[in-house]
C-alpha positions in Angstrom: 0.0 0.0 0.0 1.0 3.6 0.1 0.7 6.6 2.4 -0.2 10.1 1.2 1.7 13.0 2.8 0.8 16.6 2.2 3.6 19.2 2.5 3.3 23.0 2.4 6.1 25.2 1.2 5.1 28.9 1.2 2.2 29.2 -1.3 2.8 25.9 -3.1 1.3 22.7 -1.7 2.7 19.4 -2.9 1.7 15.8 -2.5 4.0 12.8 -2.2 3.0 9.1 -2.3 5.6 7.1 -0.5 5.8 3.3 -0.6 5.3 1.7 2.7 6.5 -1.8 1.7 9.2 -3.1 -0.5 6.8 -4.5 -3.2 3.4 -2.7 -3.1 0.9 -3.4 -5.7 -0.3 -1.0 -8.5 -3.2 0.1 -6.3 -1.4 3.3 -5.0 -0.8 4.4 -8.6 -4.4 3.6 -9.6 -5.8 5.8 -6.8 -3.3 8.5 -7.6 -4.2 8.8 -11.2 -7.9 7.6 -11.0 -7.3 5.0 -13.6 -9.6 2.3 -12.2 -13.2 2.3 -10.9 -12.0 0.9 -7.6 -10.1 4.2 -7.1 -13.4 5.5 -5.9 -15.8 4.3 -3.2 -18.3 2.1 -5.1 -21.7 1.5 -3.5 -23.1 -2.0 -3.0 -25.9 -3.0 -5.4 -29.2 -2.7 -3.6 -32.4 -4.7 -4.1 -34.2 -1.6 -5.3 -31.5 -0.9 -7.8 -31.7 -4.4 -9.2 -35.5 -4.4 -9.5 -35.5 -1.0 -11.2 -32.9 -2.4 -13.6 -35.2 -5.4 -14.4 -38.3 -3.1 -14.8 -36.4 -0.8 -17.2 -35.9 -3.8 -19.6 -39.4 -4.9 -19.0 -40.5 -1.6 -20.5 -37.7 -1.3 -23.1 -38.9 -4.5 -24.9 -38.9 -3.1 -28.4 -42.6 -3.3 -29.3 -42.9 0.5 -29.8 -39.8 1.3 -31.9 -39.7 -2.1 -33.6 -43.4 -2.5 -34.4 -45.7 0.5 -34.2 -43.3 3.2 -35.1 -42.3 1.2 -38.2 -45.9 0.4 -39.0 -46.8 4.1 -38.9 -43.9 4.9 -41.2 -44.8 2.2 -43.7 -48.5 3.1 -43.6 -47.6 6.7 -44.5 -45.3 5.6 -47.2 -47.8 3.3 -48.8 -50.6 5.9 -48.6 -48.4 8.5 -50.3 -47.2 6.2 -53.0 -48.6 5.5 -56.4 -48.1 2.9 -59.1 -45.1 3.6 -61.3 -45.9 4.9 -64.8 -49.5 5.6 -64.1 -50.9 9.0 -65.3 -52.8 10.3 -63.5 -51.2 8.5 -60.5 -53.1 5.4 -59.3 -53.1 4.4 -55.7 -51.0 1.4 -54.8 -52.6 -2.0 -54.3 -51.3 -5.1 -52.4 -50.1 -6.7 -55.7 -48.8 -3.6 -57.5 -45.4 -1.9 -57.3 -45.4 1.3 -55.3 -43.2 4.4 -55.5 -43.0 7.8 -53.8 -41.5 11.1 -54.9 -37.8 11.2 -54.1 -35.4 14.1 -54.9 -37.0 15.0 -58.2 -37.7 11.5 -59.2 -39.4 8.4 -57.7 -38.2 5.6 -55.5 -39.9 2.3 -54.5 -41.4 2.1 -51.0 -39.2 -0.9 -50.2 -36.1 1.1 -51.2 -37.1 3.9 -48.9 -37.5 1.5 -46.0 -34.0 0.1 -46.8 -32.6 3.6 -46.8 -34.2 4.3 -43.4 -32.8 1.1 -42.0 -29.4 1.8 -43.5 -29.4 5.2 -41.8 -30.3 3.6 -38.5 -27.4 1.1 -38.8 -24.9 3.8 -39.9 -25.7 6.3 -37.1 -25.8 3.5 -34.5 -22.4 2.4 -35.6 -21.1 6.0 -35.2 -22.7 6.4 -31.8 -21.3 3.0 -30.6 -17.7 3.9 -31.8 -17.8 7.5 -30.8 -19.5 7.3 -27.4 -19.0 3.6 -26.4 -15.7 4.1 -24.7 -16.6 7.5 -23.4 -19.4 5.9 -21.4 -16.8 4.0 -19.4 -15.3 7.1 -17.9 -16.7 9.2 -15.0 -20.5 9.4 -14.9 -20.9 9.9 -18.7 -22.5 6.5 -19.2 -25.2 7.2 -16.7 -26.2 10.5 -18.3 -25.9 9.1 -21.8 -28.4 6.3 -21.1 -30.8 8.9 -19.6 -30.5 11.2 -22.7 -31.0 8.4 -25.2 -34.0 7.1 -23.3 -35.7 10.5 -23.1 -35.1 11.1 -26.8 -36.6 7.7 -27.6 -39.6 8.4 -25.4 -40.2 11.9 -26.8 -40.0 10.8 -30.5 -42.3 7.9 -30.0 -44.9 10.2 -28.6 -44.1 12.5 -31.5 -45.0 9.6 -33.9 -48.6 10.1 -32.7 -48.8 13.2 -34.9 -48.5 11.1 -38.0 -52.1 11.2 -39.3 -51.8 11.7 -43.1 -49.8 9.9 -45.7 -48.3 13.2 -46.8 -46.4 13.3 -43.5 -44.2 10.3 -44.6 -40.9 12.4 -44.6 -41.6 13.4 -41.0 -42.5 9.9 -40.1 -39.2 8.7 -41.6 -37.2 11.2 -39.6 -39.0 10.4 -36.4 -38.7 6.6 -37.0 -34.9 6.7 -37.8 -33.9 8.9 -34.8 -36.2 7.0 -32.4 -34.9 3.6 -33.6 -31.3 4.8 -33.3 -32.0 5.9 -29.7 -33.7 2.6 -28.9 -30.9 0.5 -30.3 -28.4 2.5 -28.3 -30.4 2.2 -25.1 -30.2 -1.6 -25.4 -26.4 -1.5 -25.7 -25.6 1.0 -22.9 -28.3 -0.6 -20.6 -26.8 -4.1 -21.1 -23.3 -2.7 -20.3 -24.5 -2.0 -16.8 -25.2 -5.5 -15.6 -21.5 -6.7 -15.2 -20.9 -3.8 -12.8 -24.1 -4.5 -10.9 -23.1 -8.1 -10.5 -19.6 -7.1 -9.4 -21.0 -5.0 -6.5 -23.7 -7.3 -5.2 -23.1 -8.0 -1.5 -22.0 -11.7 -1.8 -19.8 -11.1 -4.8 -18.2 -8.1 -3.2 -17.5 -10.1 0.0 -16.0 -12.9 -2.0 -13.6 -10.4 -3.8 -12.8 -8.0 -1.0 -12.6 -10.5 1.9 -12.4 -14.2 0.9 -10.1 -13.7 -2.2 -7.7 -11.3 -0.3 -7.6 -13.6 2.7 -6.9 -16.6 0.6 -10.1 -18.5 1.5 -10.8 -18.8 -2.3 -8.6 -18.6 -5.3 -9.1 -16.5 -8.4 -10.8 -19.3 -10.4 -13.3 -19.8 -7.6 -14.0 -16.1 -7.4 -14.4 -15.9 -11.2 -17.1 -18.7 -10.9 -19.0 -16.7 -8.2 -19.0 -13.5 -10.3 -19.9 -15.4 -13.5 -22.9 -17.0 -11.8 -24.1 -13.6 -10.6 -23.8 -12.2 -14.1 -25.8 -15.0 -15.5 -28.4 -14.6 -12.8 -28.9 -10.9 -13.5 -28.8 -11.3 -17.3 -31.3 -14.1 -17.3 -33.8 -12.4 -15.1 -33.6 -9.1 -17.1 -34.1 -11.0 -20.3 -37.1 -12.8 -18.8 -38.5 -9.4 -17.9 -38.0 -8.1 -21.4 -40.1 -11.1 -22.7 -42.7 -10.5 -20.0 -42.9 -6.9 -21.0 -43.2 -7.8 -24.7 -46.2 -10.1 -23.9 -47.9 -7.6 -21.6 -47.7 -4.7 -24.0 -49.1 -6.8 -26.9 -52.0 -7.9 -24.7 -52.6 -4.3 -23.5 -52.5 -3.1 -27.1 -55.2 -5.5 -28.1 -57.6 -3.5 -26.0 -57.0 -0.6 -28.4 -56.5 -2.5 -31.7 -59.5 -4.8 -31.6 -62.2 -2.1 -31.0 -60.5 0.3 -33.4 -59.4 -2.1 -36.1 -61.0 0.0 -38.8 -59.6 3.2 -37.5 -56.4 4.6 -39.0 -55.5 6.2 -35.7 -55.4 2.8 -33.9 -51.6 2.3 -34.3 -51.0 5.8 -32.9 -52.9 5.0 -29.8 -51.2 1.6 -29.4 -47.8 3.3 -29.7 -48.9 5.8 -27.0 -49.9 3.0 -24.7 -46.7 1.0 -25.4 -44.5 4.1 -24.8 -46.3 5.0 -21.6 -45.8 1.5 -20.3 -42.0 1.9 -20.8 -42.0 5.4 -19.2 -43.9 4.1 -16.1 -41.5 1.2 -15.6 -38.3 2.7 -16.9 -38.2 5.9 -14.8 -37.4 4.0 -11.6 -33.9 3.0 -12.9 -32.9 6.7 -13.1 -34.2 7.2 -9.5 -32.6 4.2 -7.8 -29.5 3.8 -9.9 -26.5 4.5 -7.6 -23.5 6.5 -8.8 -20.6 4.3 -9.8 -18.1 6.5 -11.5 -15.6 5.0 -13.9 -12.0 6.1 -14.2 -11.0 9.7 -15.2 -10.6 10.6 -18.8 -6.9 10.2 -19.7 -4.8 13.3 -20.0 -4.9 14.7 -23.5 -8.3 13.1 -24.3 -11.9 14.2 -24.1 -15.3 12.6 -24.2 -15.5 13.4 -27.9 -12.2 11.8 -28.8 -11.6 8.9 -26.4 -14.0 6.6 -28.2 -12.1 6.5 -31.4 -8.8 6.2 -29.6 -9.8 3.2 -27.5 -11.5 1.4 -30.4 -8.3 1.9 -32.5 -6.2 0.6 -29.6 -8.3 -2.5 -29.1 -8.3 -3.3 -32.8 -4.5 -2.6 -33.0 -3.9 -5.0 -30.1 -6.3 -7.7 -31.2 -3.7 -10.3 -30.5 -3.9 -9.4 -26.8 -7.6 -10.5 -26.7 -7.8 -13.5 -29.1 -10.6 -15.2 -27.3 -12.7 -12.1 -27.2 -12.5 -11.4 -30.9 -12.9 -15.1 -31.7 -16.2 -14.9 -29.9 -17.2 -11.7 -31.8 -16.6 -13.6 -35.0 -18.7 -16.6 -33.9 -21.5 -14.3 -32.6 -21.6 -12.5 -35.9 -22.1 -15.7 -37.8 -24.8 -17.0 -35.4 -26.6 -13.6 -35.3 -26.5 -13.5 -39.1 -28.2 -16.8 -39.3 -30.8 -16.2 -36.6 -31.6 -12.6 -37.6 -32.3 -13.7 -41.2 -34.4 -16.8 -40.3 -38.1 -15.7 -40.9 -40.8 -17.7 -42.7 -44.5 -17.2 -43.3 -46.6 -20.2 -43.2 -44.6 -21.8 -40.4 -45.4 -18.6 -38.3 -46.6 -20.4 -35.1 -43.9 -23.0 -35.2 -41.3 -20.3 -35.7 -42.4 -18.3 -32.7 -42.5 -21.4 -30.5 -38.9 -22.1 -31.4 -38.0 -18.5 -30.9 -39.5 -18.4 -27.4 -37.9 -21.7 -26.3 -34.4 -21.3 -27.8 -33.6 -17.9 -29.4 -34.7 -15.7 -26.4 -32.4 -17.6 -24.0 -29.7 -17.4 -26.6 -29.7 -13.6 -26.4 -29.3 -13.7 -22.6 -26.4 -16.1 -22.7 -24.8 -14.3 -25.6 -24.5 -11.1 -23.7 -23.4 -12.9 -20.5 -20.7 -14.6 -22.6 -19.2 -11.4 -23.9 -19.2 -10.0 -20.3 -16.9 -12.8 -19.4 -14.5 -12.0 -22.3 -14.1 -8.2 -22.0 -11.6 -6.3 -19.9 -13.0 -4.9 -16.7 -13.5 -1.1 -17.0 -14.2 -1.3 -20.7 -17.8 -2.6 -20.5 -19.5 0.0 -22.6 -16.8 -0.1 -25.3 -17.0 -3.9 -25.8 -20.8 -3.9 -25.6 -20.8 -1.2 -28.2 -18.6 -3.5 -30.4 -21.1 -6.3 -29.6 -23.9 -4.1 -30.7 -22.2 -3.3 -34.0 -21.6 -7.0 -34.6 -25.3 -7.7 -34.1 -26.5 -4.8 -36.3 -24.1 -5.7 -39.1 -25.4 -9.2 -39.1 -29.0 -7.8 -39.5 -28.0 -5.9 -42.6 -25.6 -8.4 -44.3 -27.6 -11.6 -43.8 -30.9 -10.5 -45.4 -29.1 -9.0 -48.4 -27.1 -12.2 -49.0 -30.3 -14.3 -48.8 -32.1 -11.8 -51.2 -29.3 -12.3 -53.7 -29.5 -16.1 -53.4 -33.3 -16.1 -53.9 -33.2 -13.7 -56.8 -30.6 -15.9 -58.5 -32.3 -19.2 -57.9 -35.9 -18.0 -57.9 -36.4 -20.4 -54.9 -37.1 -19.0 -51.4 -36.0 -22.3 -49.8 -32.5 -22.0 -51.2 -31.6 -19.5 -48.6 -31.8 -22.1 -45.8 -28.7 -24.1 -46.7 -26.7 -20.9 -46.4 -28.3 -20.1 -43.0 -27.7 -23.6 -41.8 -24.0 -23.4 -42.8 -23.2 -20.2 -41.1 -25.0 -21.3 -37.9 -23.1 -24.5 -37.9 -19.8 -22.6 -38.5 -20.7 -20.4 -35.5 -21.3 -23.3 -33.2 -18.0 -24.9 -34.2 -16.2 -21.6 -33.7 -17.7 -21.1 -30.2 -16.3 -24.5 -29.2 -12.8 -23.1 -29.6 -13.4 -20.1 -27.3 -11.5 -20.7 -24.1 -13.3 -18.6 -21.5 -10.7 -19.3 -18.7 -7.9 -18.1 -20.9 -10.0 -15.2 -22.1 -10.5 -14.0 -18.6 -6.7 -14.1 -17.9 -6.0 -12.2 -21.2 -8.5 -9.5 -20.1 -6.8 -9.2 -16.7 -3.4 -8.7 -18.3 -4.9 -6.3 -20.9 -6.4 -4.2 -18.1 -3.3 -4.1 -15.9 -1.1 -3.2 -18.9 -3.5 -0.3 -19.9 -3.3 1.0 -16.3 0.5 1.0 -16.4 0.6 2.6 -19.8 -1.6 5.4 -18.7 0.4 6.1 -15.5 3.6 6.1 -17.6 2.1 8.5 -20.1 0.8 10.9 -17.5 3.7 10.8 -15.1 6.9 10.0 -17.0 7.8 7.2 -14.6 9.6 4.1 -15.5 7.1 1.2 -16.2 9.4 -1.3 -14.5 9.5 0.8 -11.3 5.7 1.2 -11.4 5.2 -2.6 -11.7 7.6 -3.2 -8.8 6.4 -0.3 -6.8 10.0 0.8 -5.8 9.9 4.3 -7.2 7.9 6.9 -5.1 5.6 9.2 -6.9 6.4 12.8 -6.1 4.8 16.1 -6.9 7.1 16.9 -9.8 5.9 13.8 -11.5 2.2 14.4 -11.0 0.0 16.8 -13.0 -1.3 19.7 -10.9 -4.9 18.5 -11.2 -3.9 15.3 -9.5 -2.3 17.3 -6.6 -5.6 19.1 -6.2 -7.4 15.8 -6.2 -5.1 14.3 -3.6 -5.2 17.4 -1.3 -9.0 17.1 -1.2 -8.6 13.4 -0.2 -6.2 14.3 2.6 -8.3 17.2 4.0 -11.5 15.2 3.6 
């Protein structure tokens, strides 16, 4: 450990950190530079906090942005469209082609929908790369999730104003931004559960008492934390499915009596969004502050995301198990996101409920096992990009196969092949080795940051033999340490 001494010389106060043992750990340096979440007092996860987390996902189940907002957008598009080549313009029918005015010409309705979805994916990727890593520092992630949630709520209520087909450009804008915000809430919400698990009472006791006292070893502790992550992930996923069912049942009370009313989808969306607001607001009330490390010197919230993503990609060899899993997940998500059939509708949904829903829970738990601690938001952002990319690439490949063969069934051999390849790849993912790689990656990043900000020798930092004095520490760190001493 280390002691902090405060010295006063005339008007200049300095802070020295002096080693109190021959071989202290990196902990003194972590606290000095604020490079780790444990540099700050982190509250224990409370029961209210856990339940508010579950309720948020119960409300954020995707029915609004994924169903009714999209339905209103497509309703407006089809209503504003006309059959190509008709003069005067004829209204579209179920069997005819349909186009809408577009930048001085005309574009098919299907093409406009693809453009909207492409914009969603593009901007989500930018947000994940730009803000994913930034959310790991300070309290930025907490406020980012709140902002994204409020934007999604507001724009879904705004979709209620879509009453006429001529409003399709407005509907497109509202749908795109709302869906981007919704997709981002899923990523930055999911990134919270590893930290919640880490600070539950029994996991915290295992780490801070049993592990330090030698009652359990690192492997036993990893198993305890892993089980808690699975517990929280599975319950939150169950709540998402419960919320999905409840909102659909509630919406039937609006849709059945008003099935011939064009405003029925607007009212159903209002009901769905209100359900999320009522259940989701509690997370922002009961969530406790768990600040991450400080932003590195020379970086800002607007630049750190690109720097960290580039660093992770450049050092991909340091985390081989993590990126192997990303590849396997991409293949599996590509197959599952593309599998959709018509006449087997009921059978498909039974299979979806029994197998695909649990797959999502375990998929996000698996990535939480294979990401370096303190980089939760960044790696969940990469996880989100992988999932979104699969949603775009898979359907386009299948469409090309069907167009070439004129047989809808010919897409299934491709899907079966990539799902099989994914399962084989996952068999080669070594979780135990992946955890160890992540620990090494995290410790090396801490040392690199201390070296960059202090100019100290990395070997001395690792051994703890070199005291850190005021001439090596930025002034802002002196101010921070003085507040600790006086407090």
